Residue frames as a rotation matrix with the C-alpha (Angstrom) as fourth column:
MET 1
0.559 0.067 -0.827 48.02
0.699 0.499 0.513 -26.98
0.446 -0.864 0.232 -68.76
SER 2
0.522 -0.434 0.735 49.30
-0.430 -0.877 -0.212 -24.42
0.737 -0.205 -0.645 -66.24
VAL 3
0.081 -0.595 -0.800 52.15
0.657 0.636 -0.406 -25.08
0.750 -0.492 0.442 -63.90
LYS 4
0.960 0.239 0.148 51.98
0.052 -0.668 0.742 -23.58
0.277 -0.705 -0.654 -60.38
LYS 5
-0.026 -0.966 0.257 55.10
0.035 -0.258 -0.965 -21.96
0.999 -0.016 0.040 -59.29
LYS 6
0.114 0.019 -0.993 56.09
0.952 0.284 0.115 -22.51
0.285 -0.959 0.014 -55.60
ALA 7
0.866 0.255 0.430 55.52
0.115 -0.939 0.326 -19.38
0.486 -0.233 -0.842 -53.58
ASP 8
-0.213 -0.961 -0.179 58.70
0.699 -0.022 -0.715 -17.69
0.683 -0.277 0.676 -52.34
PHE 9
0.837 0.520 0.170 58.02
0.236 -0.623 0.746 -16.03
0.494 -0.585 -0.644 -48.93
THR 10
0.138 -0.850 -0.508 61.58
0.973 0.212 -0.090 -15.17
0.185 -0.482 0.856 -48.10
ASP 11
-0.923 -0.381 0.043 60.99
0.357 -0.895 -0.268 -11.44
0.141 -0.232 0.962 -48.07
LEU 12
-0.546 0.733 -0.405 58.18
0.278 -0.297 -0.913 -9.12
-0.790 -0.611 -0.042 -46.93
ASN 13
-0.478 0.351 -0.805 57.40
-0.814 -0.523 0.255 -7.94
-0.331 0.777 0.535 -50.46
SER 14
-0.814 0.174 -0.554 56.44
-0.207 0.804 0.557 -11.49
0.543 0.568 -0.618 -51.39
ILE 15
-0.747 0.514 -0.422 54.25
0.648 0.419 -0.636 -11.76
-0.150 -0.748 -0.646 -48.38
HIS 16
-0.506 0.482 -0.715 52.68
-0.213 -0.873 -0.438 -8.47
-0.836 -0.069 0.545 -49.10
GLU 17
-0.645 0.227 -0.730 51.92
-0.756 -0.055 0.652 -9.55
0.108 0.972 0.207 -52.72
PHE 18
-0.814 0.369 -0.450 50.42
0.328 0.929 0.170 -12.86
0.480 -0.009 -0.877 -51.47
CYS 19
-0.597 0.614 -0.517 48.15
0.530 -0.182 -0.828 -10.99
-0.602 -0.768 -0.217 -48.99
LYS 20
-0.531 0.425 -0.733 46.94
-0.635 -0.772 0.013 -8.62
-0.560 0.473 0.680 -51.76
ALA 21
-0.714 0.189 -0.674 46.14
-0.506 0.525 0.684 -11.61
0.483 0.830 -0.280 -53.88
LEU 22
-0.800 0.442 -0.406 44.37
0.596 0.658 -0.460 -13.35
0.064 -0.610 -0.790 -50.96
VAL 23
-0.581 0.556 -0.594 42.18
0.053 -0.703 -0.710 -10.24
-0.812 -0.444 0.378 -50.45
LYS 24
-0.458 0.318 -0.830 41.34
-0.859 -0.399 0.321 -10.01
-0.229 0.860 0.456 -54.12
ASP 25
-0.782 0.023 -0.623 40.74
-0.313 0.849 0.425 -13.74
0.539 0.527 -0.657 -54.71
HIS 26
-0.663 0.513 -0.545 38.55
0.724 0.625 -0.292 -14.23
0.190 -0.588 -0.786 -51.69
ASN 27
-0.158 0.628 0.762 36.80
0.359 -0.682 0.637 -10.87
0.920 0.375 -0.118 -52.03
LEU 28
-0.195 -0.042 -0.980 37.67
0.976 0.096 -0.198 -9.93
0.102 -0.995 0.023 -48.44
LYS 29
0.038 0.307 0.951 36.01
0.306 -0.910 0.281 -6.60
0.951 0.280 -0.129 -47.39
THR 30
0.612 0.363 0.703 35.45
-0.479 -0.537 0.694 -6.49
0.629 -0.762 -0.155 -43.60
GLN 31
-0.496 -0.843 0.207 37.75
-0.620 0.177 -0.765 -7.01
0.608 -0.507 -0.610 -40.76
GLU 32
-0.306 0.438 0.845 35.15
-0.876 0.217 -0.430 -8.32
-0.371 -0.873 0.317 -38.40
ASP 33
0.649 0.712 0.268 33.52
-0.518 0.672 -0.529 -10.95
-0.557 0.204 0.805 -40.72
ASP 34
0.861 -0.295 -0.415 35.92
-0.302 0.360 -0.883 -11.66
0.410 0.885 0.221 -43.58
LEU 35
-0.101 -0.994 0.045 39.11
-0.567 0.020 -0.823 -11.65
0.817 -0.108 -0.566 -41.52
HIS 36
-0.823 -0.379 0.424 38.10
-0.512 0.168 -0.842 -12.59
0.247 -0.910 -0.332 -37.98
GLY 37
0.120 0.988 0.094 34.67
-0.981 0.104 0.165 -14.07
0.153 -0.112 0.982 -38.33
GLU 38
0.490 0.165 0.856 33.74
-0.481 0.870 0.108 -17.70
-0.727 -0.465 0.506 -37.63
ASN 39
0.678 -0.199 0.708 34.87
0.598 0.708 -0.374 -18.69
-0.427 0.677 0.599 -41.18
GLY 40
0.857 -0.332 -0.393 37.30
-0.373 -0.927 -0.030 -15.82
-0.355 0.173 -0.919 -41.50
ILE 41
0.720 -0.637 -0.274 40.48
-0.136 0.258 -0.957 -16.04
0.680 0.726 0.100 -43.45
VAL 42
-0.063 -0.789 0.611 42.63
-0.906 -0.211 -0.366 -15.62
0.418 -0.577 -0.702 -40.29
ARG 43
0.240 0.221 0.945 41.16
-0.678 0.735 0.001 -18.77
-0.695 -0.641 0.326 -38.72
GLN 44
0.997 0.083 -0.011 41.63
-0.066 0.700 -0.711 -20.68
-0.051 0.709 0.703 -42.02
ILE 45
0.370 -0.929 0.002 45.32
-0.396 -0.160 -0.904 -19.53
0.840 0.334 -0.427 -42.25
GLN 46
-0.098 -0.418 0.903 45.91
-0.994 0.092 -0.065 -20.36
-0.056 -0.904 -0.424 -38.43
LYS 47
0.659 0.388 0.644 44.38
-0.415 0.902 -0.118 -23.83
-0.627 -0.189 0.756 -38.94
SER 48
0.932 -0.342 -0.116 46.55
0.051 0.442 -0.895 -24.55
0.358 0.829 0.430 -41.98
LEU 49
0.201 -0.907 0.370 49.67
-0.658 -0.405 -0.635 -23.27
0.726 -0.116 -0.678 -40.18
TYR 50
0.067 -0.088 0.994 49.11
-0.940 0.328 0.093 -25.31
-0.334 -0.941 -0.061 -37.03
GLU 51
0.844 0.293 0.450 48.36
-0.157 0.936 -0.315 -28.46
-0.513 0.196 0.836 -39.03
ALA 52
0.757 -0.642 -0.124 51.39
-0.058 0.122 -0.991 -28.00
0.651 0.757 0.055 -41.30
MET 53
0.014 -0.736 0.677 53.54
-0.901 -0.303 -0.310 -27.46
0.433 -0.606 -0.667 -38.18
LEU 54
0.345 0.273 0.898 52.18
-0.738 0.670 0.080 -30.58
-0.580 -0.691 0.432 -36.57
GLU 55
0.999 0.012 0.043 52.90
0.021 0.715 -0.699 -32.54
-0.039 0.699 0.714 -39.74
GLY 56
0.443 -0.893 0.080 56.40
-0.404 -0.278 -0.872 -31.27
0.800 0.354 -0.484 -39.77
GLU 57
-0.010 -0.358 0.934 56.92
-0.998 0.063 0.013 -32.19
-0.064 -0.932 -0.358 -36.20
LEU 58
0.683 0.346 0.644 55.69
-0.350 0.928 -0.128 -35.68
-0.642 -0.138 0.754 -36.92
ASN 59
0.887 -0.428 -0.173 57.99
-0.074 0.239 -0.968 -35.92
0.455 0.872 0.180 -39.97
SER 60
0.104 -0.897 0.430 60.89
-0.755 -0.353 -0.553 -35.02
0.647 -0.267 -0.714 -37.79
HIS 61
0.114 0.037 0.993 59.95
-0.918 0.386 0.091 -37.36
-0.380 -0.922 0.078 -35.02
LEU 62
0.802 0.306 0.514 59.34
-0.137 0.930 -0.340 -40.39
-0.582 0.203 0.788 -37.28
GLY 63
-0.166 -0.984 -0.059 62.25
-0.188 -0.027 0.982 -39.56
-0.968 0.174 -0.181 -39.59
TYR 64
-0.814 0.006 0.580 60.32
0.552 0.316 0.772 -39.80
-0.178 0.949 -0.261 -42.87
GLU 65
-0.819 0.524 -0.235 57.87
-0.566 -0.806 0.176 -37.70
-0.097 0.277 0.956 -44.88
LYS 66
0.057 0.961 0.272 54.17
-0.476 0.266 -0.838 -38.46
-0.878 -0.082 0.472 -45.35
TYR 67
0.869 0.428 -0.249 53.60
-0.439 0.433 -0.787 -41.20
-0.229 0.793 0.564 -48.00
ASP 68
-0.077 -0.917 -0.392 57.25
-0.863 0.258 -0.434 -42.42
0.499 0.305 -0.811 -47.72
ASP 69
0.310 0.077 -0.948 57.98
0.144 0.981 0.127 -45.94
0.940 -0.176 0.293 -46.52
SER 70
0.853 -0.022 0.522 58.27
-0.507 -0.274 0.817 -46.23
0.125 -0.962 -0.245 -42.71
ASN 71
0.011 -0.925 -0.381 61.73
-0.359 0.352 -0.865 -47.19
0.933 0.146 -0.328 -41.50
GLY 72
-0.951 -0.299 0.084 60.89
-0.172 0.284 -0.943 -49.10
0.258 -0.911 -0.322 -38.37
GLU 73
-0.583 0.718 -0.380 57.96
0.812 0.536 -0.231 -49.62
0.038 -0.444 -0.895 -36.00
ASN 74
-0.482 0.351 -0.803 56.97
0.167 -0.863 -0.477 -46.00
-0.860 -0.364 0.357 -35.96
TYR 75
-0.793 0.239 0.560 54.27
0.583 0.034 0.812 -45.28
0.175 0.970 -0.166 -38.50
ARG 76
-0.808 0.585 0.062 51.37
-0.589 -0.805 -0.077 -42.89
0.005 -0.099 0.995 -39.13
ASN 77
-0.845 0.532 -0.052 47.98
0.534 0.839 -0.107 -43.99
-0.013 -0.118 -0.993 -38.16
GLY 78
0.081 0.907 0.412 45.53
0.831 -0.290 0.474 -41.23
0.550 0.305 -0.778 -39.11
TYR 79
-0.650 -0.168 0.741 44.28
-0.037 -0.967 -0.252 -38.15
0.759 -0.191 0.623 -37.37
SER 80
-0.248 0.668 -0.702 42.35
0.967 0.215 -0.137 -37.16
0.060 -0.713 -0.699 -34.36
ASP 81
0.258 0.423 0.869 40.31
0.398 -0.866 0.303 -34.01
0.880 0.268 -0.392 -33.76
LYS 82
-0.239 -0.272 -0.932 41.36
0.955 -0.241 -0.175 -31.35
-0.177 -0.932 0.317 -31.14
THR 83
0.612 0.518 0.598 39.86
0.547 -0.823 0.154 -27.95
0.572 0.233 -0.787 -30.52
ILE 84
-0.447 -0.780 -0.438 42.26
0.894 -0.365 -0.262 -25.17
0.044 -0.508 0.860 -29.46
LYS 85
0.760 0.568 -0.315 41.35
0.595 -0.803 -0.011 -21.64
-0.260 -0.179 -0.949 -28.23
THR 86
-0.443 -0.795 0.415 43.08
0.872 -0.489 -0.004 -18.78
0.206 0.360 0.910 -29.93
GLN 87
-0.715 0.095 -0.692 42.59
0.270 -0.876 -0.400 -15.07
-0.645 -0.473 0.601 -29.62
HIS 88
-0.727 0.476 -0.494 40.33
-0.686 -0.471 0.555 -15.35
0.032 0.743 0.669 -32.65
GLY 89
0.339 0.926 0.168 38.16
-0.939 0.343 0.006 -18.03
-0.052 -0.159 0.986 -31.23
ALA 90
0.159 -0.212 0.964 38.15
-0.299 0.921 0.251 -21.89
-0.941 -0.328 0.083 -31.12
ILE 91
0.042 -0.267 -0.963 39.79
-0.992 0.103 -0.072 -23.72
0.118 0.958 -0.260 -34.06
SER 92
0.738 0.216 0.639 39.25
-0.303 0.952 0.029 -27.40
-0.602 -0.215 0.769 -34.69
LEU 93
-0.041 -0.866 -0.498 42.48
-0.993 -0.022 0.120 -29.16
-0.115 0.499 -0.859 -35.76
ASP 94
0.950 0.151 -0.274 43.21
-0.208 0.959 -0.193 -32.46
0.233 0.240 0.942 -37.37
ILE 95
0.338 -0.825 0.454 46.09
-0.862 -0.077 0.501 -33.79
-0.378 -0.560 -0.737 -35.25
PRO 96
0.314 -0.249 -0.916 48.31
-0.639 0.658 -0.398 -36.37
0.702 0.711 0.047 -36.99
């Protein structure tokens, strides 16, 4: 059984190595389709970043992490869909 090591993105070299692995693992070849296309990796990364930031904002607002017991009347009640426009096109987000 392999154990995944948490990624360390505290320096640019780590980010560069991650990007090289991303290009190799996803067989990215073209800027127009593979990076910025409708299902391009840039949109996928943007979607993940926005959703992670929204989760973090909700954690901060509620005062507890996802799957922890709520401490009061504020609690999580699912997600709603929202489409945002970016420079790379529209992205559908799951808003907590």
